C-alpha angles and dihedrals in degrees: 000000000000131000136214109213135190120206127193132198117202089192093067097014094233138131130224124200122203145146131232144149088236114033094179092057090044090053089055090051091051093049094047093045093240089166107049098201095047125127089235094064088090089087141004096221107084120150128194108246099172140007122189121189117226129192093236145000093262092061092047091049091047091054092045092052093043092054094044091050089056090062089199129133089193091056091051090050090050089054091049090051093045113021092178085081086077092061090050091052091052092049091055098049 
């Protein structure tokens, strides 16, 4: 099973979207700057706002890319408020 996850940093008031088989471990990597050139290196205070389980990695990647292509903070906040949007996106692919 794979997960789409959304992180939020209150420090910089930004969201980060990613996918992983273990979102908790991935959060630790983001907060400890495991990957030096990562977008999340801007702060060490990321918090998981949403995790959404997907049947496979392809679905998780599809959702991640779809959300990132939208380039919209409002869209991300809509998803957080109503995660069923993610199922609708997958049904339309």
